[in-house]
Each structure stands twice: as C-alpha cells, then as structure tokens.
C-alpha positions, 0 to 999 in steps of 0.5 A: 500500500502506497503511503504517498498521495497519488498523481501529485506530480512534480512540485516544490516541497518543504523539508524541515531540518535542524537549524544551521544544517540547511546547506549540509542537508542540501549537499547530502541530498544532492549526493544521495540523488546522484548515488541512488539514481534519483535524478528522474524523481528529485530535480533540485534542492534549494536553501532560500536566501537573500543578500543583505548589506550588514554594517560591521565595524563601520564598514558595509559587508554583503552577506547571505541570510536564510529566508526560512531557517530550518527549512529547505525546498526540494523540487521533486515528484513524490512517490514512496521511493523519492520520499524515502530518499529525502526523508532519510537524509541526515539532519532531515526531520521531515516534510512539511505537510499532513502526517507523512504526506508532503503538501506542495508549495503553492504557485503563489508561495513559490513566486514570493520565495523566488522574488526574495531570492532573486533580488538584485539589490541587497537590502540593508540590515542595520541595528539603528532605530529612530530616536537613537543618539549617534555620532557622525564619523566622517564628512563635514559634520564629523564628531557631531552628535545627533538623533536619528529622525528617519531611516531608509533601509532600501537606500541605506540612508538615515536622516539625523537631526544635529544642532548647528548655530543653535538650530536643529538641522536635518542631515542625510547620511549613509549608515556607514557614516554614523555609530551609536553613542 
C-alpha cells in the first residue's frame, strides 16, 4: 500500500531540518540523488536566501541570510521511493505537510520565495532605530552628535537631526557614516 498521495506530480516541497544544517542537508541530498539514481524523481534542492548589506565595524559587508531557517525546498515528484530518499537524509526531520504526506508549495508561495531570492539589490540590515543618539564619523559634520529622525533601509540612508548655530538641522547620511553613542 502506497503511503504517498497519488498523481501529485512534480512540485516544490518543504523539508524541515535542524537549524544551521540547511546547506549540509542540501549537499547530502544532492549526493544521495546522484548515488541512488534519483535524478528522474528529485530535480533540485534549494536553501532560500537573500543578500543583505550588514554594517560591521563601520564598514558595509554583503552577506547571505536564510529566508526560512530550518527549512529547505526540494523540487521533486513524490512517490514512496523519492520520499524515502529525502526523508532519510541526515539532519532531515521531515516534510512539511499532513502526517507523512508532503503538501506542495503553492504557485503563489513559490513566486514570493523566488522574488526574495532573486533580488538584485541587497537590502540593508542595520541595528539603528529612530530616536537613537549617534555620532557622525566622517564628512563635514564629523564628531557631531545627533538623533536619528528617519531611516531608509532600501537606500541605506538615515536622516539625523544635529544642532548647528543653535538650530536643529536635518542631515542625510549613509549608515556607514554614523555609530551609536
């Protein structure tokens, strides 16, 4: 008696892994597909990630961030054999679905994941918030203290209120030009 739903066809499915093991699971699964001749049933394995710009030591650095820690996407045609290969890969805790029957990712969900993964412009990740007290590191206002008035994460800019000649003046700066006081 077959455990899996019949005629679900080729779809993307989500497998749950131990957090931090997503890439290890991907590599192990790719090796298992090869060694067990499952290329006609399991087609691709993806760890969904997006690129972010993180400020470390005052310098921008690009890094990949997992969109769904603890999850890996698998493009496959589910049957008992392909289910067994994926399910018994080290560090895989199971499929996301109903009982033992995997539920495919909907077309809408897959579009959202692909849009996040395919972004060409990385997003900025910054630890500043509005009303934080900061010091300007460089430029004409170096060493001035200010308060963050607004943050534009898409452009990597902040608007700071500084006091010049007794008046509060807004100044737009890059994230890299400030640090918390």
